[in-house]
C-alpha positions as a LaTeX table, in Angstrom:
\begin{tabular}{lrrr}
\hline
Residue & $x$ (\AA) & $y$ (\AA) & $z$ (\AA) \\
\hline
Met1 & 131.41 & 83.73 & 78.11 \\
Thr2 & 132.61 & 85.22 & 74.88 \\
Glu3 & 129.41 & 85.47 & 72.90 \\
Asp4 & 128.89 & 88.38 & 70.56 \\
Phe5 & 126.61 & 90.74 & 72.48 \\
Lys6 & 126.00 & 93.40 & 69.87 \\
Asn7 & 122.33 & 94.44 & 69.73 \\
Ser8 & 121.40 & 91.92 & 72.47 \\
Ala9 & 119.62 & 92.61 & 75.76 \\
Ile10 & 119.64 & 91.16 & 79.27 \\
Val11 & 116.55 & 91.43 & 81.45 \\
Ile12 & 117.05 & 90.92 & 85.19 \\
Gly13 & 113.83 & 89.55 & 86.65 \\
Ala14 & 111.12 & 87.27 & 85.27 \\
Gly15 & 108.21 & 89.04 & 86.91 \\
Leu16 & 105.44 & 90.77 & 85.02 \\
Ser17 & 107.62 & 93.80 & 84.11 \\
Gly18 & 110.50 & 91.64 & 82.91 \\
Leu19 & 108.23 & 89.40 & 80.86 \\
Ala20 & 106.42 & 92.38 & 79.32 \\
Val21 & 109.62 & 94.09 & 78.14 \\
Thr22 & 110.93 & 90.78 & 76.80 \\
Lys23 & 107.76 & 90.39 & 74.75 \\
Glu24 & 108.17 & 93.85 & 73.22 \\
Leu25 & 111.88 & 93.33 & 72.50 \\
Arg26 & 111.30 & 90.01 & 70.77 \\
Ala27 & 108.61 & 91.66 & 68.65 \\
Arg28 & 111.39 & 93.90 & 67.35 \\
Asp29 & 113.82 & 91.00 & 66.81 \\
Val30 & 116.15 & 92.00 & 69.65 \\
Pro31 & 117.89 & 88.92 & 71.13 \\
Val32 & 117.01 & 88.64 & 74.83 \\
Lys33 & 117.93 & 86.50 & 77.80 \\
Ile34 & 116.28 & 86.72 & 81.23 \\
Leu35 & 118.16 & 86.21 & 84.50 \\
Glu36 & 115.87 & 85.17 & 87.35 \\
Ala37 & 117.09 & 84.60 & 90.91 \\
Gln38 & 114.25 & 82.23 & 91.82 \\
Asp39 & 113.61 & 78.76 & 90.43 \\
Gln40 & 110.30 & 79.57 & 88.76 \\
Val41 & 108.17 & 82.33 & 87.35 \\
Ala42 & 105.88 & 84.29 & 89.70 \\
Asp43 & 107.59 & 83.08 & 92.87 \\
Pro44 & 106.58 & 86.14 & 94.98 \\
Trp45 & 102.94 & 85.59 & 94.02 \\
Arg46 & 103.06 & 81.95 & 95.07 \\
Ser47 & 104.24 & 82.87 & 98.56 \\
Arg48 & 101.30 & 85.21 & 99.27 \\
His49 & 98.25 & 84.01 & 101.14 \\
Pro50 & 95.81 & 81.93 & 99.07 \\
Gln51 & 92.85 & 84.31 & 99.51 \\
Leu52 & 94.74 & 87.17 & 97.86 \\
Arg53 & 93.10 & 88.95 & 94.93 \\
Leu54 & 94.38 & 91.80 & 92.81 \\
Asn55 & 92.99 & 95.17 & 93.88 \\
Ile56 & 93.04 & 96.40 & 90.29 \\
His57 & 90.26 & 95.75 & 87.79 \\
Arg58 & 90.69 & 92.74 & 85.51 \\
His59 & 90.62 & 95.08 & 82.50 \\
Tyr60 & 93.94 & 96.60 & 83.58 \\
Ala61 & 95.54 & 93.26 & 84.51 \\
Ala62 & 96.89 & 92.52 & 81.04 \\
Leu63 & 100.32 & 92.36 & 79.43 \\
Pro64 & 101.31 & 92.99 & 75.79 \\
Gly65 & 99.56 & 90.45 & 73.61 \\
Lys66 & 97.59 & 88.75 & 76.39 \\
Lys67 & 94.42 & 89.70 & 78.25 \\
Met68 & 93.51 & 88.45 & 81.69 \\
Thr69 & 90.85 & 85.76 & 82.00 \\
Arg70 & 87.33 & 86.76 & 83.02 \\
Ala71 & 86.85 & 83.56 & 85.04 \\
Asp72 & 87.48 & 85.17 & 88.45 \\
Gly73 & 85.21 & 88.12 & 87.93 \\
Thr74 & 86.33 & 91.68 & 88.53 \\
Phe75 & 89.33 & 91.04 & 90.79 \\
Val76 & 91.68 & 88.22 & 89.86 \\
Arg77 & 92.81 & 85.52 & 92.30 \\
Arg78 & 96.41 & 84.88 & 93.25 \\
Asp79 & 96.54 & 81.45 & 91.58 \\
Thr80 & 95.11 & 82.88 & 88.36 \\
Val81 & 97.88 & 85.50 & 88.28 \\
Val82 & 100.48 & 82.74 & 88.73 \\
Gln83 & 98.99 & 80.70 & 85.87 \\
Phe84 & 98.78 & 83.81 & 83.66 \\
Leu85 & 102.49 & 84.59 & 84.16 \\
Glu86 & 103.51 & 80.96 & 83.65 \\
Glu87 & 101.69 & 80.83 & 80.32 \\
Tyr88 & 103.07 & 84.21 & 79.30 \\
Ala89 & 106.65 & 83.13 & 80.00 \\
His90 & 106.15 & 79.86 & 78.10 \\
Asp91 & 104.75 & 81.62 & 75.05 \\
Leu92 & 107.72 & 84.01 & 74.89 \\
Asp93 & 110.02 & 81.17 & 73.86 \\
Val94 & 113.13 & 82.89 & 75.24 \\
Asp95 & 116.04 & 81.72 & 77.33 \\
Ile96 & 115.16 & 82.19 & 81.03 \\
His97 & 118.08 & 81.43 & 83.37 \\
Phe98 & 116.34 & 80.35 & 86.58 \\
Gly99 & 118.27 & 80.22 & 89.84 \\
Glu100 & 120.80 & 82.85 & 88.68 \\
Pro101 & 120.89 & 85.75 & 91.14 \\
Val102 & 122.97 & 88.69 & 89.97 \\
Ser103 & 125.98 & 89.49 & 92.17 \\
Ala104 & 127.63 & 92.31 & 90.19 \\
Val105 & 126.95 & 94.70 & 87.31 \\
Glu106 & 129.67 & 96.56 & 85.43 \\
Arg107 & 129.94 & 98.65 & 82.33 \\
Ala108 & 131.50 & 96.76 & 79.42 \\
Trp109 & 132.85 & 98.07 & 76.16 \\
Gly110 & 129.78 & 98.61 & 74.03 \\
Gly111 & 127.36 & 97.57 & 76.75 \\
Trp112 & 127.01 & 95.88 & 80.13 \\
Gln113 & 128.49 & 92.93 & 82.00 \\
Val114 & 126.42 & 90.99 & 84.53 \\
Val115 & 127.94 & 88.47 & 86.94 \\
Thr116 & 125.83 & 85.64 & 88.39 \\
Asn117 & 126.51 & 82.46 & 90.36 \\
Arg118 & 126.95 & 80.65 & 87.04 \\
Gly119 & 129.15 & 82.97 & 85.05 \\
Val120 & 129.32 & 86.26 & 83.21 \\
His121 & 126.76 & 87.58 & 80.72 \\
Arg122 & 127.28 & 90.54 & 78.40 \\
Ala123 & 124.82 & 92.56 & 76.37 \\
Ala124 & 124.49 & 95.92 & 74.70 \\
Tyr125 & 121.38 & 96.71 & 76.74 \\
Leu126 & 120.44 & 95.97 & 80.36 \\
Ile127 & 116.88 & 96.14 & 81.68 \\
Val128 & 116.31 & 95.81 & 85.43 \\
Ala129 & 112.92 & 94.48 & 86.46 \\
Thr130 & 113.36 & 92.99 & 89.93 \\
Gly131 & 110.42 & 94.85 & 91.46 \\
Arg132 & 109.73 & 97.75 & 93.78 \\
Glu133 & 108.63 & 95.40 & 96.57 \\
Arg134 & 111.50 & 92.93 & 96.48 \\
Leu135 & 112.70 & 92.97 & 100.10 \\
Pro136 & 110.25 & 93.37 & 103.01 \\
Val137 & 111.29 & 95.90 & 105.66 \\
Ile138 & 110.57 & 95.59 & 109.40 \\
Pro139 & 111.80 & 98.51 & 111.51 \\
Val140 & 114.17 & 97.67 & 114.36 \\
Trp141 & 112.07 & 98.95 & 117.26 \\
Pro142 & 113.60 & 99.04 & 120.75 \\
Gly143 & 112.96 & 95.77 & 122.60 \\
Ile144 & 111.69 & 93.85 & 119.56 \\
Glu145 & 114.24 & 91.06 & 120.09 \\
Asp146 & 112.77 & 90.34 & 123.56 \\
Phe147 & 109.13 & 90.32 & 122.48 \\
Gly148 & 107.44 & 87.02 & 123.31 \\
Gly149 & 104.87 & 87.11 & 120.51 \\
Ala150 & 105.29 & 86.62 & 116.77 \\
Val151 & 106.43 & 89.48 & 114.51 \\
Ile152 & 105.98 & 89.01 & 110.75 \\
His153 & 105.85 & 91.17 & 107.65 \\
Ala154 & 102.61 & 91.58 & 105.71 \\
Ala155 & 104.33 & 89.75 & 102.83 \\
Asp156 & 104.25 & 86.62 & 105.03 \\
Phe157 & 100.60 & 86.98 & 106.02 \\
Ala158 & 99.22 & 83.46 & 106.13 \\
Asp159 & 95.73 & 82.01 & 105.75 \\
Pro160 & 93.48 & 84.48 & 107.63 \\
Arg161 & 91.89 & 81.60 & 109.55 \\
Ser162 & 95.24 & 80.87 & 111.22 \\
Tyr163 & 94.78 & 84.06 & 113.26 \\
Asp164 & 91.41 & 83.00 & 114.71 \\
Gly165 & 91.31 & 83.46 & 118.48 \\
Lys166 & 94.51 & 85.53 & 118.53 \\
Arg167 & 95.16 & 89.16 & 119.45 \\
Val168 & 96.58 & 90.79 & 116.31 \\
Leu169 & 98.24 & 94.17 & 115.87 \\
Val170 & 98.67 & 95.41 & 112.29 \\
Val171 & 101.29 & 98.15 & 111.97 \\
Gly172 & 100.32 & 100.40 & 109.06 \\
Ala173 & 97.15 & 100.73 & 107.00 \\
Gly174 & 98.45 & 101.42 & 103.54 \\
Asn175 & 97.73 & 99.18 & 100.59 \\
Ser176 & 99.13 & 95.96 & 102.08 \\
Gly177 & 98.03 & 96.78 & 105.63 \\
Thr178 & 94.46 & 97.38 & 104.55 \\
Asp179 & 94.52 & 94.15 & 102.54 \\
Val180 & 95.49 & 92.29 & 105.72 \\
Leu181 & 92.78 & 94.09 & 107.69 \\
Asn182 & 90.18 & 93.31 & 105.03 \\
His183 & 90.90 & 89.60 & 105.43 \\
Leu184 & 91.04 & 89.72 & 109.22 \\
Ser185 & 87.63 & 91.43 & 109.23 \\
Arg186 & 86.20 & 88.29 & 107.65 \\
Ser187 & 87.87 & 85.85 & 110.05 \\
Ala188 & 87.69 & 85.47 & 113.84 \\
Pro189 & 90.68 & 86.90 & 115.71 \\
Ser190 & 89.85 & 87.72 & 119.33 \\
Lys191 & 91.02 & 91.33 & 118.91 \\
Val192 & 92.54 & 93.46 & 116.12 \\
Trp193 & 94.34 & 96.78 & 116.45 \\
Val194 & 95.82 & 98.89 & 113.67 \\
Ser195 & 98.75 & 101.13 & 114.64 \\
Leu196 & 98.97 & 104.33 & 112.60 \\
Arg197 & 101.64 & 106.96 & 112.10 \\
His198 & 99.70 & 108.56 & 109.23 \\
Gly199 & 96.22 & 107.75 & 108.09 \\
Pro200 & 95.89 & 106.10 & 104.67 \\
Ser201 & 94.12 & 107.35 & 101.58 \\
Ile202 & 91.40 & 104.73 & 101.48 \\
Leu203 & 88.77 & 104.29 & 98.79 \\
Pro204 & 85.81 & 101.95 & 98.42 \\
Thr205 & 86.28 & 98.96 & 96.14 \\
Arg206 & 82.87 & 99.67 & 94.56 \\
Val207 & 80.62 & 102.71 & 94.30 \\
Phe208 & 76.94 & 101.77 & 93.94 \\
Gly209 & 78.12 & 98.33 & 92.89 \\
Phe210 & 80.46 & 99.64 & 90.18 \\
Pro211 & 84.19 & 98.82 & 90.55 \\
Leu212 & 85.88 & 102.15 & 91.26 \\
His213 & 89.19 & 101.12 & 89.70 \\
Arg214 & 87.48 & 100.70 & 86.33 \\
Leu215 & 87.47 & 104.52 & 86.22 \\
Ala216 & 91.26 & 104.78 & 86.67 \\
Gly217 & 91.71 & 105.97 & 83.09 \\
Leu218 & 89.52 & 109.00 & 83.79 \\
Phe219 & 91.74 & 110.11 & 86.66 \\
Leu220 & 94.59 & 110.60 & 84.19 \\
His221 & 92.62 & 113.27 & 82.34 \\
Val222 & 91.62 & 115.53 & 85.21 \\
Pro223 & 93.90 & 118.38 & 86.42 \\
Lys224 & 96.49 & 117.12 & 88.90 \\
Trp225 & 95.53 & 119.81 & 91.42 \\
Ser226 & 92.01 & 118.36 & 91.57 \\
Leu227 & 93.02 & 114.80 & 92.43 \\
Asp228 & 93.52 & 115.27 & 96.18 \\
Pro229 & 90.14 & 116.95 & 96.81 \\
Leu230 & 88.46 & 114.49 & 94.42 \\
Phe231 & 89.70 & 111.42 & 96.28 \\
Ala232 & 89.09 & 113.03 & 99.67 \\
Ala233 & 85.49 & 113.67 & 98.63 \\
Ile234 & 85.04 & 110.05 & 97.47 \\
Gln235 & 86.44 & 108.78 & 100.77 \\
Trp236 & 84.14 & 111.07 & 102.74 \\
Leu237 & 81.04 & 110.14 & 100.74 \\
Ala238 & 81.81 & 106.43 & 101.05 \\
Phe239 & 82.84 & 106.25 & 104.71 \\
Gly240 & 81.98 & 109.51 & 106.44 \\
Asn241 & 84.33 & 111.05 & 108.98 \\
Leu242 & 86.88 & 108.36 & 109.78 \\
Arg243 & 88.63 & 110.66 & 112.25 \\
Arg244 & 85.92 & 109.72 & 114.73 \\
His245 & 87.30 & 106.20 & 114.60 \\
Gly246 & 90.95 & 107.15 & 115.01 \\
Met247 & 91.93 & 107.36 & 111.33 \\
Arg248 & 94.08 & 110.42 & 110.76 \\
Cys249 & 94.82 & 112.02 & 107.38 \\
His250 & 98.25 & 112.07 & 105.79 \\
Val251 & 99.77 & 115.51 & 105.24 \\
Leu252 & 99.79 & 114.72 & 101.50 \\
Gly253 & 96.64 & 113.83 & 99.61 \\
Gly254 & 96.14 & 110.49 & 97.90 \\
Gly255 & 96.70 & 111.79 & 94.38 \\
Thr256 & 99.87 & 113.64 & 95.35 \\
Arg257 & 101.32 & 110.60 & 97.12 \\
Met258 & 100.62 & 108.43 & 94.08 \\
Leu259 & 102.22 & 110.82 & 91.61 \\
Arg260 & 105.11 & 111.96 & 93.78 \\
Glu261 & 106.00 & 108.85 & 95.79 \\
Gly262 & 104.28 & 105.99 & 93.99 \\
Val263 & 102.22 & 105.18 & 97.10 \\
Thr264 & 99.04 & 103.44 & 96.02 \\
Phe265 & 95.59 & 103.85 & 97.54 \\
Ala266 & 94.21 & 101.41 & 100.07 \\
Leu267 & 90.97 & 99.77 & 98.95 \\
Asp268 & 88.38 & 98.83 & 101.53 \\
Asp269 & 86.72 & 95.42 & 101.47 \\
Gly270 & 85.45 & 95.05 & 105.01 \\
Phe271 & 88.07 & 96.87 & 107.09 \\
Val272 & 86.14 & 100.15 & 107.49 \\
Ala273 & 82.96 & 98.40 & 108.63 \\
Ala274 & 85.01 & 96.44 & 111.18 \\
Leu275 & 86.61 & 99.71 & 112.34 \\
Lys276 & 83.25 & 101.40 & 112.80 \\
Ser277 & 81.79 & 98.41 & 114.64 \\
Gly278 & 84.72 & 98.23 & 117.04 \\
Arg279 & 86.06 & 94.90 & 115.80 \\
Val280 & 89.18 & 96.78 & 114.72 \\
Glu281 & 90.59 & 99.57 & 116.88 \\
Ala282 & 92.86 & 102.31 & 115.51 \\
Val283 & 95.68 & 103.14 & 117.92 \\
Ala284 & 98.79 & 105.35 & 118.01 \\
Glu285 & 102.13 & 104.82 & 116.31 \\
Thr286 & 104.27 & 101.85 & 117.39 \\
Val287 & 107.48 & 102.97 & 119.13 \\
Gly288 & 108.84 & 99.87 & 120.89 \\
Phe289 & 108.30 & 96.49 & 122.51 \\
Thr290 & 108.37 & 94.87 & 125.92 \\
Pro291 & 108.54 & 91.10 & 126.43 \\
Asn292 & 104.73 & 90.99 & 126.66 \\
Ala293 & 103.41 & 93.97 & 124.73 \\
Val294 & 103.84 & 96.58 & 122.02 \\
Lys295 & 104.50 & 100.14 & 123.16 \\
Leu296 & 102.67 & 103.03 & 121.49 \\
Ala297 & 103.56 & 106.71 & 121.15 \\
Asp298 & 100.82 & 107.74 & 123.59 \\
Gly299 & 102.18 & 105.47 & 126.34 \\
Arg300 & 99.68 & 102.68 & 125.87 \\
Glu301 & 100.81 & 99.06 & 125.65 \\
Ile302 & 99.08 & 96.47 & 123.43 \\
Pro303 & 99.16 & 92.80 & 124.55 \\
Ala304 & 99.36 & 91.33 & 121.05 \\
Asp305 & 100.00 & 87.68 & 120.24 \\
Val306 & 100.93 & 88.51 & 116.63 \\
Val307 & 102.30 & 91.72 & 115.13 \\
Ile308 & 101.91 & 92.06 & 111.35 \\
Cys309 & 104.17 & 94.77 & 109.95 \\
Ala310 & 102.78 & 96.46 & 106.84 \\
Thr311 & 105.86 & 98.66 & 106.88 \\
Gly312 & 106.93 & 98.64 & 103.26 \\
Tyr313 & 109.67 & 97.23 & 101.10 \\
Thr314 & 113.00 & 98.13 & 99.60 \\
Thr315 & 114.13 & 97.44 & 96.06 \\
Gly316 & 117.46 & 95.84 & 97.02 \\
Leu317 & 119.13 & 97.71 & 94.15 \\
Val318 & 121.70 & 99.68 & 96.15 \\
Pro319 & 124.52 & 97.07 & 96.20 \\
Leu320 & 124.41 & 96.67 & 92.41 \\
Phe321 & 123.56 & 100.13 & 91.10 \\
Glu322 & 124.41 & 102.81 & 93.67 \\
Lys323 & 127.79 & 103.49 & 92.03 \\
Phe324 & 126.12 & 104.47 & 88.75 \\
Gly325 & 124.17 & 107.36 & 90.27 \\
Val326 & 120.82 & 106.02 & 89.05 \\
Leu327 & 119.04 & 105.67 & 92.43 \\
Asp328 & 117.41 & 108.16 & 94.78 \\
Ala329 & 118.02 & 108.40 & 98.54 \\
Glu330 & 115.52 & 105.58 & 99.15 \\
Gly331 & 117.29 & 103.22 & 96.76 \\
Arg332 & 114.62 & 103.53 & 94.07 \\
Pro333 & 115.44 & 104.26 & 90.40 \\
Leu334 & 115.41 & 107.89 & 89.36 \\
His335 & 113.85 & 106.72 & 86.10 \\
Pro336 & 111.49 & 103.98 & 87.31 \\
Thr337 & 109.25 & 103.28 & 84.32 \\
Gly338 & 111.45 & 102.83 & 81.29 \\
Glu339 & 112.63 & 106.41 & 80.85 \\
Pro340 & 116.15 & 106.75 & 79.37 \\
Asp341 & 119.02 & 108.02 & 81.53 \\
Glu342 & 121.52 & 110.06 & 79.50 \\
Asn343 & 124.19 & 109.39 & 82.13 \\
Cys344 & 123.80 & 105.62 & 81.76 \\
Pro345 & 122.93 & 104.83 & 78.14 \\
Gly346 & 121.78 & 101.29 & 77.59 \\
Leu347 & 120.42 & 100.87 & 81.17 \\
Trp348 & 116.69 & 100.90 & 81.94 \\
Phe349 & 114.50 & 100.20 & 84.95 \\
Thr350 & 110.89 & 99.04 & 84.77 \\
Gly351 & 108.29 & 98.22 & 87.41 \\
Tyr352 & 109.41 & 100.58 & 90.15 \\
Arg353 & 106.53 & 103.05 & 90.24 \\
Pro354 & 102.82 & 102.22 & 90.05 \\
His355 & 100.19 & 104.44 & 88.50 \\
Phe356 & 96.45 & 104.76 & 88.76 \\
Lys357 & 95.86 & 101.85 & 86.39 \\
Gly358 & 98.18 & 99.54 & 88.34 \\
Phe359 & 101.45 & 97.65 & 87.86 \\
Phe360 & 100.32 & 95.54 & 84.91 \\
His361 & 99.41 & 98.58 & 82.85 \\
Thr362 & 102.58 & 100.41 & 83.85 \\
Ala363 & 104.65 & 97.34 & 82.93 \\
Ser364 & 103.11 & 97.36 & 79.46 \\
Val365 & 103.71 & 101.08 & 78.90 \\
Ser366 & 107.29 & 100.85 & 80.17 \\
Ala367 & 107.98 & 97.79 & 78.03 \\
Gln368 & 106.91 & 99.55 & 74.86 \\
Arg369 & 108.91 & 102.66 & 75.81 \\
Ile370 & 112.10 & 100.65 & 76.35 \\
Ala371 & 111.70 & 98.47 & 73.27 \\
Glu372 & 111.08 & 101.45 & 71.00 \\
Ala373 & 114.15 & 103.23 & 72.39 \\
Ile374 & 116.36 & 100.20 & 71.82 \\
Asn375 & 114.94 & 99.68 & 68.36 \\
Ala376 & 115.64 & 103.32 & 67.49 \\
Ser377 & 119.16 & 102.99 & 68.86 \\
Glu378 & 119.82 & 99.91 & 66.73 \\
Lys379 & 118.57 & 101.67 & 63.60 \\
Lys380 & 120.82 & 104.64 & 64.34 \\
Leu381 & 123.84 & 102.36 & 64.83 \\
Ser382 & 123.02 & 100.54 & 61.62 \\
Thr383 & 122.93 & 103.83 & 59.71 \\
Val384 & 126.24 & 104.95 & 61.24 \\
Asn385 & 127.85 & 101.63 & 60.36 \\
Arg386 & 126.68 & 101.83 & 56.75 \\
Val387 & 128.11 & 105.34 & 56.41 \\
Thr388 & 131.38 & 104.25 & 58.03 \\
Tyr389 & 131.75 & 101.16 & 55.87 \\
Gly390 & 130.92 & 103.20 & 52.76 \\
Ala391 & 133.59 & 105.75 & 53.62 \\
Asn392 & 136.12 & 102.96 & 54.19 \\
Asp393 & 135.31 & 101.42 & 50.79 \\
Leu394 & 135.83 & 104.78 & 49.07 \\
Ala395 & 139.16 & 105.23 & 50.85 \\
Leu396 & 140.35 & 101.79 & 49.74 \\
Lys397 & 139.37 & 102.50 & 46.16 \\
Ala398 & 141.29 & 105.78 & 46.26 \\
Leu399 & 144.35 & 103.97 & 47.57 \\
Asn400 & 144.15 & 101.40 & 44.78 \\
Val401 & 143.78 & 104.11 & 42.18 \\
Asn402 & 147.01 & 105.64 & 43.44 \\
Gly403 & 148.85 & 102.34 & 43.17 \\
Val404 & 148.45 & 101.08 & 46.72 \\
Asn405 & 147.30 & 97.50 & 47.14 \\
Asp406 & 146.73 & 95.04 & 49.99 \\
Asp407 & 150.25 & 93.59 & 49.69 \\
Gln408 & 152.00 & 96.85 & 50.57 \\
\hline
\end{tabular}
């Protein structure tokens, strides 16, 4: 392709962060194209189990220029999120290249060059919005290849009713693990265990009937040092001493993990009651497999039919961006929410660190941050160009005054 790419932008990813930044760029008249590896908007949402709901309050599930519907109540359903993103993408009226995974990224004179399965795209600005949870990770435990049961990632958790009558081990009780356990607590598996290396920071979904996440904005205004004891106190008041039921505490508090590592809180919606009643049993860390069981750190073996690994994700950014020095040791962007990188001007990342208000809110803040930076950059370039052209005109006039013309 040989199109003029001055002042244009490429957004990689048509998820909520990519759509939000596109909206803000178009509002500032920046030409944008979106490259999306999948064949449709919101593909990761479509693949999640149908009972899924957002664990953030509806109030914070908005994008620039569009609020979330109130039809689902406080916590929005999966299918409603899909419809919301479809409508948002349609209303943008921009060129979305579906089915174009990016295979290479290079610096280009005056901008960036992106290679896909369909050709080469160039732009002055590149915004990466492929998501923090792009590639599910399952550890390679000893003996896992010989295990006779099923091993899946939490991202592939199916209809909770499909686990009825089965012995299920959930590895990890973070945000996604607790979501799985919440659903299993309302279905009928014959036995459920949760294998823990560290205990989660877990909060109630509601306090005296009021959605706790609606108060997320307040948490941003309290001293950071107070967050860990504040959330620990809320957990204790809501659930009591969970250590009695095998739930250990992480060495870092919930607030610290959120701010430092981007690890979100787990929200209870039935899991804790099932734990206290014995329907779910907390057990030691998973360390390996036998053909018929899962081996734990304390020597115990669990005869599970299904193992659901809530063991995290990777961004998948290393092959494309490691050479630019913009990623940390875990492959996550050093500037994850639209902050500029002076070592890589014209390159931004958005959607790689959540905050108390959730990914939708962070996507909106990052989008505005990126769009304003690009807009300011364009204004600066325009001013420089005017000064340069004006100086050139004066030089030509001086040459003509001294008897030099275009024919010489």
